[in-house]
N, C-alpha and C positions, 0 to 999 in steps of 0.2 A: 322633864316638860313636856305638858299635854298636849295632845289632838286641839287647837282652837279651832271653832267652826263660827263661821258668821251667819245670820240669820237676819232676812228682813224681814218686816212686819207680817203678821200673818202664814209665815213660812213654818213648814211641818218637817222635823226630822225623830225619825223613832230612835231611841235608846233601850237597848233590851230590851225591846217590846213595847215600851210602852211608846204613844203618838205623845209630840210635844208640838204646842205652837207656841210663835214668838209672839208676844205682843210687845211690838214698838220694834228697832232695830237692835238685835244683842249679838253678843260676842261668848260662845258658852265657850270654856275649856275643860275637856274631859280629861282626867288624872290618869285614869289606869284603864287595862284595857275592857273595852265593851265593843257588842254589838251594835254599829250605828249606821243607817242609811238615813241619807237625806231627802227632802222631798222631791228633788227633780229624779230619783234611782228609782222611787216608787211606781209601782205599776199594778192597777186594779186589774180583780181579775176579767172583771167586764171589759179591759180595754187589752185583754189577751185574745187575740183573736185569730193569730197565726202560729204554726208550728216553735216558731225561733221566739217569738213574744210568750207562748206559752210555757216553752223553756226557761224562758227569764223570768217569767211569773213562778213557776215550784222551784228555780233555785232561789230568788230573792225568799219565797216562804221558808224553805229551809236555813236560811241563814240568819232569818229572825225567828223562827219558831221552833227553838230544838224540842219541847217536847214533844212535836209531830215531826221531826225532820226523817223518820223513819219512810215514812208514808210519802214525804214528799223526795223521797231520794229514788223510791220507784215510778213517782214521777217524773222525775228528772229520765230515769234510763229508758222512760217511754219515749219521751220528748224527744229526748237525742237520736233517737232511732227516727220518728218521723222528718226530724230534720234533714239527715242522711238521705234519707228517700225522696223527699221534697225536691232535693237540689245537689246531689252526686257529683261535686265536683272538688279538683284538691284540694283549693282554697277552702272549701266547706270541711273536707276531711280532717285539714289541719286544724281547725279553728276547733273543730270538735274532739280532736285529741289531746287538742292545748286546756280546755274544756273540763275533759275525764279525769284526766289528771290533779287541775286543782279540786275538781271536787273532791276525787277521792282521797285528799290531803287538807279536806274539810275546809278551804280557801273558798268559801265560797262568794265572799267581796268581791277578791278578783277575777273570778270564774262569770259575776255576770258582766263585765269587760268585755270578754270573751262573748258572750249574749248577745252584745250591742254592737259587736263586727258582725254577729250571724245575722240578726236584722239587718241591719243597712248591705248585707249581702241578697239577702232576702227582696227587699224591698228595691233594690237595683236590679234585679232578677223580672219582678214583678212590672216594673218600669219599662221594660224591653221587649217585653211580649207586647 
């Protein structure tokens, strides 16, 4: 059994680097292993305005752009240092360790979840100032 993805009209999904847009409401079933990123999980470069968002963007690019992965991995290392330097807390450090383990295992998709948590921490820190 494959992965079923429900898409709304005009919703985008990236499958193995190709951007697909739904024309009407559709269900797509992915029957083999593929690199998949839903439109809501995609971040444009211009939206990566903070260290945690830049980390998310670099990780997303490493996930969807296998040909340039080495360059994206270099960016990931630099961004992790920035995130830790910006908010040196136990929670940030724990998320960064979890994130680094996932990236080391080439599990970029689940590493993106840690990035979303880091973005939430970053947003909370900014809101409290």
